C-alpha positions as CSV (number, residue, x, y, z in Angstrom):
1,M,0.0,0.0,0.0
2,M,2.9,2.4,0.8
3,Q,4.3,1.7,-2.7
4,K,0.9,2.5,-4.2
5,I,0.7,5.8,-2.2
6,N,4.2,6.6,-3.3
7,Q,3.3,6.1,-7.0
8,Y,0.1,8.1,-6.4
9,Q,2.1,11.0,-4.9
10,A,4.7,10.8,-7.7
11,T,2.1,11.0,-10.4
12,F,0.5,14.1,-9.0
13,Q,3.9,15.7,-8.4
14,E,4.7,15.0,-12.0
15,L,1.4,16.5,-13.1
16,K,2.0,19.6,-10.9
17,Q,5.5,20.1,-12.4
18,F,4.1,19.7,-15.9
19,I,1.5,22.5,-15.3
20,L,4.1,24.8,-13.8
21,S,6.6,24.2,-16.6
22,A,3.9,24.8,-19.2
23,S,2.9,28.1,-17.5
24,I,6.3,29.7,-17.4
25,Y,6.4,31.0,-21.0
26,P,2.9,32.6,-21.0
27,I,3.7,34.3,-17.6
28,F,7.0,35.5,-19.0
29,L,5.3,36.8,-22.1
30,L,2.7,38.6,-20.1
31,V,5.3,40.3,-17.9
32,V,7.4,41.4,-20.9
33,G,4.4,42.7,-22.7
34,F,3.3,44.7,-19.7
35,V,6.7,46.2,-19.2
36,A,6.9,47.1,-22.9
37,V,3.5,48.9,-22.8
38,L,4.5,50.7,-19.6
39,V,7.7,51.9,-21.1
40,L,5.8,53.1,-24.2
41,V,3.3,55.1,-22.0
42,T,5.8,56.5,-19.6
43,T,8.8,57.4,-21.9
44,I,7.6,57.7,-25.5
45,L,4.3,59.5,-25.0
46,P,5.6,62.4,-22.9
47,R,8.0,63.3,-25.7
48,F,5.1,63.7,-28.1
49,E,3.4,66.1,-25.7
50,V,5.7,68.9,-26.6
51,L,4.9,68.4,-30.3
52,F,1.2,68.2,-29.6
53,S,1.2,71.3,-27.5
54,G,1.7,73.5,-30.6
55,V,-1.3,72.1,-32.4
56,G,-3.8,74.8,-33.0
57,R,-6.9,72.6,-32.4
58,E,-8.0,70.3,-29.5
59,L,-6.5,66.8,-29.5
60,P,-8.9,63.8,-29.8
61,L,-10.3,62.5,-26.5
62,N,-8.4,59.2,-26.7
63,V,-5.1,61.0,-27.2
64,R,-5.8,63.4,-24.3
65,A,-6.6,60.4,-22.1
66,L,-3.4,58.7,-23.1
67,M,-1.4,61.8,-22.4
68,G,-3.1,62.3,-19.0
69,L,-2.3,58.7,-18.1
70,A,1.3,59.0,-19.2
71,R,1.7,62.2,-17.2
72,M,0.1,60.8,-14.1
73,I,2.3,57.7,-14.2
74,S,5.4,59.7,-14.8
75,D,4.6,62.2,-12.0
76,H,3.7,59.5,-9.5
77,L,5.9,56.6,-10.6
78,F,6.4,55.3,-7.1
79,I,2.6,55.2,-6.3
80,A,1.9,53.6,-9.7
81,A,4.5,50.9,-9.0
82,M,2.9,50.3,-5.5
83,V,-0.5,50.0,-7.1
84,V,0.8,47.5,-9.7
85,V,2.3,45.4,-6.9
86,A,-0.5,45.9,-4.3
87,V,-3.4,44.9,-6.5
88,P,-2.1,41.4,-7.4
89,F,-0.8,40.9,-3.8
90,G,-4.2,41.9,-2.4
91,C,-6.0,39.5,-4.7
92,Y,-3.6,36.8,-3.7
93,R,-4.2,37.4,0.0
94,Y,-7.9,37.4,-0.4
95,L,-7.9,34.2,-2.4
96,K,-5.8,32.6,0.4
97,S,-8.4,33.5,3.0
98,Q,-11.4,31.2,3.7
99,S,-14.0,33.4,2.1
100,G,-11.8,34.0,-0.9
101,R,-11.2,30.3,-1.4
102,I,-14.9,29.6,-1.2
103,M,-15.7,32.4,-3.7
104,W,-13.0,31.2,-6.1
105,Q,-14.0,27.5,-5.8
106,R,-17.6,28.3,-6.7
107,F,-16.6,30.7,-9.4
108,S,-14.1,28.2,-11.0
109,L,-16.9,25.6,-11.4
110,K,-19.0,28.1,-13.4
111,M,-16.3,29.7,-15.6
112,P,-15.9,28.2,-19.1
113,G,-12.5,26.7,-19.7
114,I,-11.5,26.6,-16.0
115,S,-14.5,24.5,-14.9
116,G,-13.5,21.6,-17.1
117,F,-9.9,21.7,-15.8
118,V,-11.1,21.7,-12.2
119,R,-13.5,18.8,-12.8
120,D,-10.8,16.7,-14.4
121,L,-8.3,17.5,-11.7
122,E,-10.7,16.6,-8.9
123,T,-12.0,13.5,-10.6
124,T,-8.4,12.3,-11.1
125,R,-7.5,13.0,-7.5
126,V,-10.6,11.5,-5.9
127,F,-10.7,8.3,-8.0
128,R,-7.0,7.7,-7.7
129,T,-7.4,7.9,-3.9
130,L,-10.3,5.5,-4.0
131,E,-8.3,3.1,-6.2
132,V,-5.4,3.0,-3.8
133,L,-7.6,2.5,-0.7
134,V,-10.2,0.1,-2.0
135,N,-7.6,-2.1,-3.7
136,N,-5.8,-2.4,-0.3
137,G,-8.9,-3.6,1.6
138,V,-10.3,-0.3,2.8
139,H,-14.1,-0.2,2.9
140,L,-15.7,2.1,0.3
141,A,-17.4,4.2,3.0
142,V,-14.1,4.9,4.7
143,A,-12.4,5.4,1.4
144,L,-15.0,8.0,0.4
145,R,-14.5,9.8,3.7
146,I,-10.8,9.9,3.2
147,A,-11.2,11.0,-0.5
148,S,-13.4,13.9,0.7
149,G,-10.4,15.2,2.6
150,V,-8.2,14.8,-0.4
151,A,-10.5,16.9,-2.7
152,A,-9.4,20.5,-2.8
153,N,-12.8,22.0,-3.9
154,L,-15.4,22.5,-1.1
155,E,-18.3,21.5,-3.4
156,F,-16.6,18.2,-4.1
157,K,-16.0,17.6,-0.4
158,R,-19.7,18.2,0.4
159,L,-20.8,15.9,-2.4
160,L,-18.5,13.1,-1.3
161,N,-19.7,13.5,2.3
162,R,-23.3,13.1,1.1
163,A,-22.3,10.1,-1.0
164,T,-20.8,8.5,2.1
165,S,-24.0,9.0,4.0
166,A,-26.0,7.6,1.1
167,L,-23.8,4.5,1.0
168,K,-24.4,3.9,4.6
169,E,-28.1,4.0,3.9
170,G,-27.8,1.3,1.2
171,Q,-27.7,3.5,-1.9
172,R,-25.1,3.2,-4.6
173,V,-22.3,5.8,-4.7
174,G,-22.3,6.1,-8.5
175,E,-26.0,7.0,-8.6
176,R,-25.4,9.7,-5.9
177,L,-22.5,11.3,-7.9
178,K,-24.4,11.4,-11.2
179,N,-26.2,14.5,-12.5
180,T,-24.6,16.7,-9.9
181,G,-22.7,18.9,-12.3
182,L,-19.4,18.1,-10.5
183,F,-18.1,14.6,-11.4
184,P,-18.6,13.6,-15.1
185,D,-21.6,11.4,-15.7
186,L,-19.3,8.8,-17.4
187,A,-17.3,8.5,-14.2
188,A,-20.4,8.0,-12.2
189,D,-21.8,5.4,-14.6
190,L,-18.5,3.5,-14.6
191,L,-18.4,3.6,-10.8
192,S,-22.0,2.1,-10.7
193,I,-20.8,-0.7,-12.9
194,G,-17.9,-1.3,-10.6
195,E,-20.2,-1.5,-7.6
196,E,-22.4,-4.0,-9.3
197,S,-19.5,-6.2,-10.4
198,G,-17.6,-5.9,-7.2
199,R,-14.5,-4.4,-8.9
200,V,-14.7,-0.8,-7.6
201,G,-10.9,-0.5,-7.1
202,L,-10.1,-1.5,-10.7
203,V,-12.8,0.7,-12.2
204,C,-11.7,3.7,-10.1
205,G,-8.1,3.2,-11.4
206,Q,-9.4,3.2,-15.0
207,I,-11.4,6.3,-14.4
208,A,-8.4,8.1,-12.8
209,D,-6.2,7.1,-15.8
210,H,-8.8,8.4,-18.3
211,Y,-9.3,11.8,-16.7
212,E,-5.6,12.2,-15.9
213,E,-4.8,11.9,-19.6
214,S,-7.8,14.2,-20.3
215,L,-6.3,16.7,-17.9
216,R,-2.9,16.7,-19.6
217,V,-4.6,17.3,-23.0
218,R,-6.7,20.1,-21.5
219,V,-3.6,21.8,-20.0
220,K,-1.8,21.6,-23.3
221,R,-4.7,23.1,-25.2
222,M,-5.1,25.8,-22.6
223,I,-1.5,26.8,-22.8
224,A,-1.6,26.7,-26.6
225,L,-4.5,29.2,-26.5
226,V,-3.1,31.4,-23.8
227,E,0.1,32.3,-25.6
228,P,-1.5,33.8,-28.8
229,F,-4.2,35.4,-26.6
230,F,-1.5,37.3,-24.6
231,I,0.3,38.2,-27.8
232,L,-3.0,39.5,-29.3
233,V,-3.8,41.6,-26.2
234,I,-0.3,43.2,-26.0
235,A,-0.4,43.9,-29.8
236,L,-3.8,45.5,-29.6
237,V,-2.8,47.8,-26.6
238,A,0.5,48.8,-28.2
239,G,-1.1,49.2,-31.6
240,Y,-3.8,51.4,-30.2
241,V,-1.3,53.7,-28.6
242,V,0.9,53.9,-31.8
243,I,-2.1,54.5,-34.1
244,S,-3.5,57.2,-31.8
245,M,-0.1,59.0,-32.0
246,L,0.2,58.6,-35.8
247,S,-3.3,59.9,-36.3
248,V,-2.4,63.2,-34.6
249,I,0.9,63.4,-36.4
250,L,-0.9,63.0,-39.7
251,S,-3.4,65.7,-38.7
252,I,-0.5,68.1,-37.9
253,N,0.9,67.5,-41.4
254,E,-2.5,68.3,-42.9
255,I,-2.7,71.6,-41.0
256,A,0.9,72.5,-42.1
257,V,-0.1,71.8,-45.7
């Protein structure tokens, strides 16, 4: 059993390292893009302000807003840096609190893209735990109670606790997990088959294998979409600033002509 637990921990450690490694490049890309836009706003735009001050007509609203933003950041650079650091840190601290974790866990189950990732992760974690415990002689009711402690999401914990109570009352766990919007119906149906055939441990292992592979594929697809999304956002922001400046420069040339 200790060998099984060791393999189980090694699998999730490998999966965690895979997710972290796949996230490095998108995070690096986002940071570099943010710094590039910040430099553009704080160093390039103020140089154009001298040129625009001699224009005989009022600048467009979007250009005036960009100039005001650039001036505000340049004049209060320390405060702006503190805000940039404080906002993510404050969000992080809130999400680490109990109320923040509950809010995020409920929100993550409703948000497209993230909800599927969370369900596959929790399904893999719970059914892998059930496989290890049941195959080593632990009663299913006890295994469910332990699995509820392994689940990270509060909604999954509550569902597994209700399933444990239902099992003690003579109901099947698979039926209790089905149509809840948490575990996939396929996993619940397979668990029901395992309960009927007396091969719960084997079926739980097959379910965990299936959704672990699904999780890896989902992570790869998410990373593949995140990278071009960040590039597009950075390009749109930088392009908007450049086009706004060019439009005013062209208007100056028209006035001079």
